[in-house]
Backbone as CSV, one residue per row, in Angstrom:
resi,resn,N_x,N_y,N_z,CA_x,CA_y,CA_z,C_x,C_y,C_z
1,UNK,9.927,-6.213,0.391,8.912,-6.610,-0.574,9.588,-6.919,-1.908
2,UNK,9.242,-8.018,-2.539,9.816,-8.402,-3.820,8.758,-8.341,-4.903
3,UNK,9.232,-8.282,-6.141,8.318,-8.150,-7.262,7.324,-9.286,-7.320
4,UNK,7.759,-10.487,-6.913,6.878,-11.651,-6.983,5.656,-11.524,-6.084
5,UNK,5.698,-10.620,-5.119,4.557,-10.466,-4.211,3.559,-9.430,-4.699
6,UNK,3.903,-8.655,-5.721,3.029,-7.574,-6.156,1.697,-8.085,-6.658
7,UNK,1.720,-9.155,-7.474,0.465,-9.679,-8.013,-0.455,-10.117,-6.887
8,UNK,0.125,-10.747,-5.858,-0.695,-11.191,-4.724,-1.312,-9.998,-4.012
9,UNK,-0.549,-8.928,-3.866,-1.081,-7.735,-3.209,-2.248,-7.162,-3.992
10,UNK,-2.110,-7.126,-5.311,-3.154,-6.542,-6.140,-4.417,-7.399,-6.163
11,UNK,-4.289,-8.649,-5.774,-5.458,-9.530,-5.760,-6.105,-9.605,-4.387
12,UNK,-5.564,-8.851,-3.416,-6.190,-8.812,-2.095,-7.578,-8.198,-2.193
13,UNK,-8.472,-8.500,-1.262,-9.801,-7.858,-1.278,-9.642,-6.354,-1.267
14,UNK,-10.478,-5.662,-2.022,-10.391,-4.209,-2.104,-10.745,-3.599,-0.759
15,UNK,-9.809,-2.814,-0.203,-9.996,-2.251,1.126,-10.397,-0.795,1.106
16,UNK,-10.209,-0.158,-0.055,-10.532,1.268,-0.133,-11.331,1.527,-1.378
17,UNK,-12.319,2.394,-1.289,-13.149,2.727,-2.447,-12.751,4.083,-2.981
18,UNK,-12.641,4.176,-4.302,-12.290,5.450,-4.930,-13.561,6.230,-5.204
19,UNK,-13.607,7.509,-4.852,-14.783,8.335,-5.102,-14.947,8.583,-6.575
20,UNK,-16.044,8.145,-7.149,-16.266,8.345,-8.572,-17.149,9.525,-8.867
21,UNK,-17.730,10.176,-7.860,-18.604,11.308,-8.140,-18.500,12.319,-7.039
22,UNK,-18.860,13.528,-7.308,-18.762,14.571,-6.303,-19.992,15.430,-6.316
23,UNK,-20.018,16.408,-5.398,-21.120,17.348,-5.368,-22.439,16.720,-5.027
24,UNK,-22.402,15.541,-4.379,-23.651,14.902,-3.960,-24.398,14.253,-5.095
25,UNK,-23.774,14.073,-6.244,-24.460,13.457,-7.367,-24.632,11.969,-7.109
26,UNK,-25.710,11.414,-7.643,-26.045,10.012,-7.437,-25.159,9.127,-8.281
27,UNK,-24.474,8.155,-7.664,-23.702,7.177,-8.409,-24.627,6.076,-8.879
28,UNK,-24.245,5.375,-9.927,-25.087,4.340,-10.495,-24.748,2.988,-9.905
29,UNK,-25.701,2.060,-9.969,-25.437,0.698,-9.548,-24.374,0.090,-10.436
30,UNK,-24.455,0.388,-11.727,-23.493,-0.169,-12.670,-22.104,0.329,-12.392
31,UNK,-21.996,1.531,-11.837,-20.678,2.100,-11.583,-20.108,1.639,-10.266
32,UNK,-20.857,0.875,-9.507,-20.332,0.356,-8.253,-20.369,1.378,-7.148
33,UNK,-21.548,1.882,-6.788,-21.656,2.910,-5.767,-21.311,2.346,-4.411
34,UNK,-20.784,3.224,-3.494,-20.414,2.773,-2.156,-21.601,2.123,-1.462
35,UNK,-21.359,0.990,-0.843,-22.401,0.295,-0.112,-23.148,-0.717,-0.952
36,UNK,-22.939,-0.691,-2.263,-23.616,-1.633,-3.136,-22.997,-3.011,-2.972
37,UNK,-23.806,-4.051,-2.911,-23.299,-5.410,-2.718,-23.351,-6.227,-3.983
38,UNK,-23.923,-5.698,-5.043,-23.988,-6.447,-6.292,-23.936,-5.499,-7.470
39,UNK,-23.598,-6.031,-8.620,-23.532,-5.249,-9.851,-24.375,-5.930,-10.918
40,UNK,-25.017,-5.162,-11.792,-25.786,-5.770,-12.864,-24.880,-6.630,-13.727
41,UNK,-25.400,-7.732,-14.210,-24.585,-8.639,-15.017,-24.017,-7.947,-16.228
42,UNK,-24.760,-6.990,-16.812,-24.304,-6.334,-18.031,-23.116,-5.451,-17.800
43,UNK,-22.838,-5.054,-16.540,-21.732,-4.147,-16.284,-20.544,-4.841,-15.645
44,UNK,-20.621,-6.167,-15.489,-19.535,-6.868,-14.841,-18.303,-6.850,-15.715
45,UNK,-17.125,-6.652,-15.074,-15.868,-6.649,-15.816,-14.837,-7.416,-15.024
46,UNK,-13.923,-8.145,-15.711,-12.884,-8.890,-15.008,-12.025,-7.955,-14.187
47,UNK,-11.493,-8.457,-13.072,-10.612,-7.647,-12.234,-9.366,-7.280,-12.996
48,UNK,-8.869,-6.055,-12.757,-7.673,-5.564,-13.410,-6.452,-6.185,-12.764
49,UNK,-5.532,-6.745,-13.529,-4.280,-7.278,-13.019,-3.161,-6.732,-13.854
50,UNK,-1.878,-6.750,-13.330,-0.766,-6.196,-14.076,-0.553,-6.837,-15.431
51,UNK,-1.024,-8.095,-15.628,-0.747,-8.779,-16.880,-1.928,-8.819,-17.817
52,UNK,-3.053,-8.177,-17.478,-4.217,-8.218,-18.341,-4.903,-6.887,-18.390
53,UNK,-5.704,-6.701,-19.451,-6.448,-5.469,-19.615,-7.908,-5.740,-19.376
54,UNK,-8.619,-4.928,-18.590,-10.025,-5.168,-18.299,-10.858,-5.185,-19.567
55,UNK,-11.910,-6.001,-19.577,-12.792,-6.030,-20.735,-14.190,-6.368,-20.284
56,UNK,-15.167,-5.910,-21.018,-16.548,-6.198,-20.674,-16.978,-7.534,-21.232
57,UNK,-16.340,-7.975,-22.328,-16.583,-9.282,-22.902,-15.240,-9.810,-23.354
58,UNK,-15.126,-11.141,-23.603,-13.851,-11.703,-24.016,-13.276,-11.039,-25.245
59,UNK,-14.119,-10.495,-26.150,-13.621,-9.922,-27.391,-13.609,-8.409,-27.405
60,UNK,-13.929,-7.784,-26.279,-13.994,-6.324,-26.248,-13.134,-5.787,-25.126
61,UNK,-11.872,-5.427,-25.449,-10.933,-4.978,-24.431,-11.070,-3.497,-24.159
62,UNK,-10.857,-3.133,-22.901,-10.851,-1.719,-22.541,-9.566,-1.106,-23.032
63,UNK,-9.585,0.152,-23.483,-8.385,0.796,-23.990,-7.353,0.977,-22.889
64,UNK,-6.071,0.781,-23.237,-5.005,0.893,-22.250,-4.350,2.256,-22.263
65,UNK,-4.623,3.057,-23.290,-3.977,4.355,-23.380,-4.994,5.472,-23.266
66,UNK,-4.494,6.670,-22.968,-5.375,7.813,-22.815,-5.968,8.241,-24.158
67,UNK,-5.394,7.747,-25.269,-5.900,8.113,-26.585,-7.235,7.444,-26.865
68,UNK,-7.449,6.254,-26.281,-8.702,5.556,-26.486,-8.755,4.870,-27.839
69,UNK,-9.776,4.034,-28.072,-9.920,3.327,-29.345,-10.346,4.277,-30.453
70,UNK,-10.220,3.831,-31.699,-10.560,4.681,-32.850,-12.061,4.933,-32.926
71,UNK,-12.862,3.895,-32.759,-14.316,4.027,-32.850,-14.923,3.925,-31.458
72,UNK,-15.412,5.048,-30.958,-15.942,5.070,-29.599,-17.400,5.505,-29.565
73,UNK,-18.032,5.202,-28.446,-19.426,5.594,-28.242,-19.487,7.111,-28.060
74,UNK,-20.367,7.808,-28.804,-20.508,9.263,-28.641,-20.876,9.621,-27.203
75,UNK,-20.421,10.780,-26.741,-20.669,11.187,-25.360,-22.142,11.200,-24.999
76,UNK,-23.012,11.612,-25.947,-24.437,11.697,-25.631,-25.109,10.325,-25.555
77,UNK,-24.355,9.269,-25.880,-24.905,7.923,-25.790,-24.294,7.125,-24.645
78,UNK,-23.507,7.799,-23.819,-22.884,7.130,-22.678,-23.881,7.035,-21.533
79,UNK,-24.625,5.951,-21.515,-25.627,5.738,-20.467,-25.538,4.299,-19.970
80,UNK,-25.659,4.088,-18.647,-25.646,2.728,-18.098,-27.002,2.073,-18.273
81,UNK,-27.067,0.789,-17.984,-28.331,0.058,-18.100,-29.355,0.630,-17.127
82,UNK,-28.902,0.986,-15.933,-29.793,1.588,-14.945,-29.132,2.839,-14.386
83,UNK,-29.916,3.791,-13.944,-29.381,5.003,-13.336,-28.730,5.930,-14.346
84,UNK,-27.755,6.701,-13.907,-27.071,7.642,-14.787,-25.654,7.863,-14.280
85,UNK,-24.786,8.334,-15.159,-23.413,8.618,-14.781,-23.300,10.037,-14.228
86,UNK,-22.355,10.245,-13.340,-22.079,11.590,-12.844,-21.267,12.334,-13.895
87,UNK,-21.109,13.626,-13.706,-20.319,14.419,-14.655,-18.878,13.926,-14.691
88,UNK,-18.329,13.606,-13.519,-16.950,13.114,-13.461,-16.813,11.794,-14.210
89,UNK,-17.786,10.913,-14.032,-17.736,9.616,-14.703,-17.848,9.768,-16.212
90,UNK,-18.734,10.657,-16.668,-18.877,10.880,-18.103,-17.595,11.454,-18.700
91,UNK,-16.951,12.339,-17.962,-15.702,12.931,-18.445,-14.637,11.856,-18.588
92,UNK,-14.572,10.940,-17.633,-13.602,9.851,-17.697,-13.889,8.932,-18.878
93,UNK,-15.171,8.667,-19.127,-15.559,7.739,-20.191,-15.451,8.340,-21.587
94,UNK,-15.442,9.654,-21.693,-15.422,10.315,-22.994,-14.232,9.854,-23.841
95,UNK,-14.541,9.327,-25.029,-13.512,8.866,-25.942,-12.811,7.595,-25.513
96,UNK,-13.368,6.877,-24.543,-12.706,5.704,-23.980,-13.487,4.401,-24.185
97,UNK,-14.753,4.506,-24.580,-15.601,3.317,-24.672,-15.721,2.840,-26.125
98,UNK,-15.179,1.672,-26.453,-15.290,1.140,-27.813,-16.748,0.880,-28.171
99,UNK,-17.078,1.045,-29.431,-18.441,0.764,-29.879,-18.789,-0.687,-29.564
100,UNK,-19.995,-0.897,-29.073,-20.450,-2.237,-28.732,-20.069,-2.683,-27.334
101,UNK,-19.453,-1.776,-26.561,-19.038,-2.111,-25.196,-19.886,-1.356,-24.183
102,UNK,-20.252,-2.021,-23.106,-21.022,-1.386,-22.034,-20.123,-0.367,-21.337
103,UNK,-20.472,0.915,-21.367,-19.627,1.923,-20.713,-19.463,1.684,-19.217
104,UNK,-20.470,1.048,-18.585,-20.365,0.770,-17.153,-19.212,-0.182,-16.862
105,UNK,-18.898,-1.072,-17.811,-17.796,-2.008,-17.618,-16.459,-1.280,-17.658
106,UNK,-16.337,-0.287,-18.549,-15.109,0.494,-18.637,-14.932,1.323,-17.365
107,UNK,-16.030,1.896,-16.895,-15.978,2.683,-15.667,-15.600,1.804,-14.478
108,UNK,-16.189,0.633,-14.401,-15.904,-0.281,-13.302,-14.436,-0.669,-13.286
109,UNK,-13.861,-0.918,-14.464,-12.444,-1.285,-14.538,-11.567,-0.157,-14.002
110,UNK,-11.910,1.088,-14.360,-11.149,2.228,-13.874,-11.260,2.385,-12.368
111,UNK,-12.477,2.187,-11.847,-12.687,2.301,-10.405,-11.955,1.197,-9.644
112,UNK,-11.911,0.000,-10.229,-11.200,-1.093,-9.583,-9.700,-0.815,-9.554
113,UNK,-9.182,-0.157,-10.601,-7.777,0.229,-10.605,-7.500,1.200,-9.457
114,UNK,-8.389,2.160,-9.269,-8.257,3.100,-8.154,-8.276,2.363,-6.816
115,UNK,-9.203,1.435,-6.660,-9.339,0.693,-5.416,-8.067,-0.088,-5.100
116,UNK,-7.506,-0.732,-6.121,-6.319,-1.554,-5.906,-5.093,-0.697,-5.625
117,UNK,-4.994,0.438,-6.288,-3.888,1.347,-6.003,-3.940,1.787,-4.543
118,UNK,-5.129,2.175,-4.090,-5.288,2.673,-2.721,-5.029,1.590,-1.689
119,UNK,-5.630,0.418,-1.863,-5.502,-0.646,-0.864,-4.088,-1.211,-0.816
120,UNK,-3.451,-1.376,-1.981,-2.102,-1.934,-2.007,-1.081,-0.937,-1.485
121,UNK,-1.292,0.351,-1.746,-0.365,1.382,-1.261,-0.321,1.410,0.262
122,UNK,-1.422,1.021,0.908,-1.439,0.983,2.363,-0.507,-0.105,2.893
123,UNK,-0.285,-1.133,2.081,0.558,-2.255,2.487,2.014,-2.041,2.053
124,UNK,2.207,-1.624,0.803,3.562,-1.406,0.292,3.524,-0.350,-0.807
125,UNK,3.754,0.890,-0.434,3.696,1.997,-1.386,4.749,1.845,-2.482
126,UNK,5.963,1.419,-2.088,7.025,1.262,-3.080,6.642,0.259,-4.165
127,UNK,5.944,-0.812,-3.772,5.536,-1.826,-4.742,4.584,-1.236,-5.772
128,UNK,3.677,-0.374,-5.315,2.717,0.244,-6.229,3.417,1.225,-7.167
129,UNK,4.269,2.087,-6.606,4.988,3.063,-7.432,5.862,2.338,-8.445
130,UNK,6.532,1.280,-8.012,7.366,0.507,-8.922,6.558,-0.124,-10.043
131,UNK,5.371,-0.626,-9.708,4.517,-1.251,-10.723,4.031,-0.224,-11.744
132,UNK,3.784,0.992,-11.292,3.376,2.056,-12.218,4.534,2.392,-13.152
133,UNK,5.745,2.521,-12.583,6.923,2.806,-13.408,7.154,1.700,-14.427
134,UNK,6.987,0.455,-13.990,7.224,-0.694,-14.867,6.085,-0.932,-15.857
135,UNK,5.002,-0.168,-15.740,3.875,-0.326,-16.660,3.029,-1.540,-16.399
136,UNK,3.065,-2.047,-15.163,2.319,-3.263,-14.845,0.904,-2.992,-14.335
137,UNK,0.575,-1.738,-14.075,-0.794,-1.404,-13.686,-1.369,-0.575,-14.825
138,UNK,-2.046,-1.227,-15.720,-2.557,-0.587,-16.921,-3.609,0.476,-16.595
139,UNK,-3.474,1.615,-17.248,-4.460,2.675,-17.089,-4.406,3.396,-15.757
140,UNK,-3.331,3.206,-14.987,-3.253,3.820,-13.653,-3.316,5.339,-13.729
141,UNK,-2.541,5.931,-14.616,-2.490,7.390,-14.708,-3.848,7.971,-15.082
142,UNK,-4.509,7.373,-16.068,-5.821,7.868,-16.497,-6.867,7.692,-15.403
143,UNK,-6.829,6.545,-14.718,-7.814,6.281,-13.665,-7.665,7.284,-12.527
144,UNK,-6.420,7.542,-12.135,-6.187,8.494,-11.045,-6.617,9.892,-11.448
145,UNK,-6.255,10.297,-12.643,-6.605,11.642,-13.104,-8.112,11.834,-13.202
146,UNK,-8.824,10.825,-13.692,-10.250,10.982,-13.930,-11.163,10.563,-12.800
147,UNK,-10.716,9.615,-11.959,-11.625,9.051,-10.968,-11.168,9.183,-9.519
148,UNK,-9.877,9.176,-9.283,-9.403,9.236,-7.886,-8.186,10.148,-7.778
149,UNK,-8.368,11.438,-8.002,-7.244,12.383,-7.943,-6.566,12.446,-6.585
150,UNK,-7.227,11.945,-5.546,-6.598,11.935,-4.227,-5.377,11.017,-4.185
151,UNK,-5.213,10.177,-5.211,-4.064,9.268,-5.282,-2.965,9.795,-6.208
152,UNK,-3.049,11.053,-6.589,-2.103,11.588,-7.571,-0.657,11.546,-7.101
153,UNK,-0.423,11.508,-5.790,0.955,11.450,-5.297,1.654,10.166,-5.744
154,UNK,0.895,9.077,-5.950,1.479,7.836,-6.446,2.010,8.028,-7.865
155,UNK,1.223,8.724,-8.675,1.643,8.997,-10.054,2.835,9.944,-10.057
156,UNK,2.799,10.944,-9.188,3.901,11.904,-9.111,5.199,11.214,-8.685
157,UNK,5.115,10.272,-7.751,6.303,9.548,-7.302,6.879,8.673,-8.406
158,UNK,6.016,8.236,-9.327,6.471,7.365,-10.409,7.055,8.145,-11.594
159,UNK,6.724,9.426,-11.692,7.184,10.231,-12.825,8.707,10.342,-12.825
160,UNK,9.284,10.162,-13.997,10.727,10.268,-14.130,11.486,9.042,-13.687
161,UNK,10.762,7.974,-13.355,11.422,6.745,-12.922,11.857,5.885,-14.093
162,UNK,12.656,4.874,-13.803,13.151,3.964,-14.835,12.881,2.520,-14.435
163,UNK,12.343,1.747,-15.365,12.142,0.320,-15.143,13.407,-0.417,-15.555
164,UNK,13.517,-1.692,-15.180,14.643,-2.509,-15.626,14.764,-2.432,-17.140
165,UNK,15.990,-2.434,-17.624,16.226,-2.354,-19.053,17.336,-1.360,-19.358
166,UNK,17.462,-0.998,-20.618,18.500,-0.052,-21.035,17.881,1.284,-21.410
167,UNK,18.504,2.358,-20.973,17.979,3.697,-21.214,19.105,4.621,-21.688
168,UNK,18.852,5.314,-22.775,19.836,6.254,-23.304,19.612,7.646,-22.725
169,UNK,20.709,8.362,-22.497,20.663,9.737,-21.997,19.726,9.894,-20.801
170,UNK,19.954,9.128,-19.732,19.091,9.237,-18.538,19.193,10.619,-17.903
171,UNK,18.121,11.024,-17.270,18.064,12.340,-16.629,18.920,12.325,-15.359
172,UNK,19.791,13.299,-15.203,20.637,13.351,-14.002,19.812,13.430,-12.721
173,UNK,20.323,12.837,-11.666,19.631,12.868,-10.377,19.972,11.652,-9.552
174,UNK,19.437,11.615,-8.349,19.639,10.465,-7.466,18.384,9.603,-7.504
175,UNK,18.592,8.294,-7.632,17.476,7.360,-7.742,17.675,6.210,-6.755
176,UNK,16.558,5.605,-6.339,16.644,4.417,-5.492,15.824,3.300,-6.106
177,UNK,16.307,2.088,-5.922,15.616,0.921,-6.469,14.421,0.582,-5.593
178,UNK,13.307,0.254,-6.236,12.090,-0.118,-5.517,11.917,-1.632,-5.588
179,UNK,11.755,-2.276,-4.453,11.581,-3.732,-4.336,12.590,-4.489,-5.189
180,UNK,13.890,-4.228,-5.026,14.898,-4.935,-5.818,15.076,-6.380,-5.369
181,UNK,15.570,-7.230,-6.267,15.909,-8.602,-5.905,17.347,-8.621,-5.405
182,UNK,17.780,-9.751,-4.890,19.161,-9.864,-4.393,20.163,-9.779,-5.544
183,UNK,19.692,-9.981,-6.766,20.568,-9.927,-7.937,20.536,-8.572,-8.636
184,UNK,19.985,-7.575,-7.972,19.889,-6.235,-8.571,21.281,-5.725,-8.944
185,UNK,21.440,-5.329,-10.201,22.703,-4.764,-10.665,22.415,-3.700,-11.711
186,UNK,23.360,-2.801,-11.902,23.162,-1.715,-12.848,24.489,-1.290,-13.454
187,UNK,24.404,-0.523,-14.518,25.598,-0.044,-15.194,25.346,1.366,-15.715
188,UNK,26.297,2.278,-15.443,26.241,3.643,-15.958,27.455,3.852,-16.846
189,UNK,27.216,3.946,-18.138,28.307,4.092,-19.115,29.386,3.032,-18.911
190,UNK,28.944,1.803,-18.620,29.875,0.694,-18.477,30.399,0.472,-17.079
191,UNK,30.160,1.418,-16.168,30.584,1.260,-14.782,29.478,0.566,-13.999
192,UNK,29.763,-0.628,-13.474,28.733,-1.441,-12.836,28.690,-1.255,-11.328
193,UNK,27.576,-1.667,-10.752,27.421,-1.588,-9.312,26.229,-2.399,-8.852
194,UNK,26.079,-2.543,-7.544,24.964,-3.309,-7.006,24.222,-2.586,-5.907
195,UNK,24.621,-1.350,-5.622,23.927,-0.585,-4.591,22.518,-0.236,-5.044
196,UNK,21.642,-0.020,-4.092,20.244,0.257,-4.410,19.928,1.748,-4.471
197,UNK,20.965,2.556,-4.429,20.803,4.005,-4.619,21.933,4.483,-5.525
198,UNK,21.603,5.201,-6.572,22.609,5.641,-7.529,22.445,7.128,-7.826
199,UNK,23.515,7.719,-8.305,23.465,9.105,-8.756,23.882,9.140,-10.220
200,UNK,22.979,9.570,-11.059,23.266,9.703,-12.490,23.766,11.123,-12.724
201,UNK,24.988,11.212,-13.200,25.601,12.520,-13.403,25.261,13.089,-14.779
202,UNK,25.351,14.382,-14.888,25.102,15.056,-16.151,26.084,14.546,-17.204
203,UNK,25.592,14.266,-18.384,26.440,13.764,-19.460,26.466,12.255,-19.568
204,UNK,25.793,11.535,-18.623,25.727,10.075,-18.694,24.981,9.668,-19.960
205,UNK,25.567,8.748,-20.709,24.981,8.347,-21.990,24.053,7.139,-21.890
206,UNK,24.331,6.232,-20.964,23.489,5.035,-20.883,23.343,4.540,-19.458
207,UNK,22.197,3.990,-19.184,21.883,3.412,-17.880,21.183,2.083,-18.116
208,UNK,21.755,1.013,-17.567,21.176,-0.319,-17.707,20.918,-0.902,-16.330
209,UNK,19.761,-1.510,-16.156,19.374,-2.082,-14.865,18.813,-3.480,-15.052
210,UNK,19.195,-4.392,-14.150,18.690,-5.759,-14.171,18.384,-6.228,-12.747
211,UNK,17.210,-6.805,-12.554,16.839,-7.354,-11.253,16.533,-6.304,-10.200
212,UNK,16.409,-5.048,-10.616,16.123,-3.965,-9.670,14.661,-3.545,-9.744
213,UNK,13.960,-4.032,-10.736,12.537,-3.790,-10.972,12.257,-2.374,-11.449
214,UNK,12.429,-1.382,-10.583,12.152,-0.004,-10.979,12.929,0.957,-10.092
215,UNK,13.285,2.090,-10.688,14.018,3.127,-9.974,13.170,4.401,-9.922
216,UNK,13.043,4.975,-8.729,12.294,6.212,-8.566,13.248,7.313,-8.131
217,UNK,12.947,8.539,-8.521,13.770,9.654,-8.094,13.738,9.762,-6.581
218,UNK,14.905,9.931,-5.992,15.019,10.009,-4.545,14.917,11.472,-4.113
219,UNK,13.845,11.808,-3.406,13.631,13.188,-3.012,14.463,13.550,-1.793
């Protein structure tokens, strides 16, 4: 699998649904409940892709970080156009919805991220983990933590990884390249190589990678 195929994988039809509520609580139409074939126009949000951030309107982007926007909708005002949010959904939305934005659109974007992580991982797990390490799946960590914790192993596999680029004082350990290109090369303190598995020794000052996409700790 090569990096150029990741975008195509993420655009495949969603094959898995992420559970957004528990304890038998009713999911909302706006939140995209299982079995629903349509969504209210007010809650529609563009599909999440590695190069874009979901938004409910062209001028209202969903926050990409766990810190959320400065001015957000108060928790007691987080209500969809129809139905109601579950406790899990409200917890995910807390501090995440910019003023003037439909909270259902933010929730939908998070759920779609969960769906794409799950469906793409079935085809190429390394591609998904690499994309998380490279920062190409925006909001993946927050979405998994708040909406689909059953996918936490993907986040755990990405922790401590390195994307292409230069890194100072890398953490010692053995790493393997995920979906590398034929031109994958790396350098440890000036010593170069092209193998797809490396061992960073204690005291290494710099690690540079090109064409390898992302490196994950090798368990």
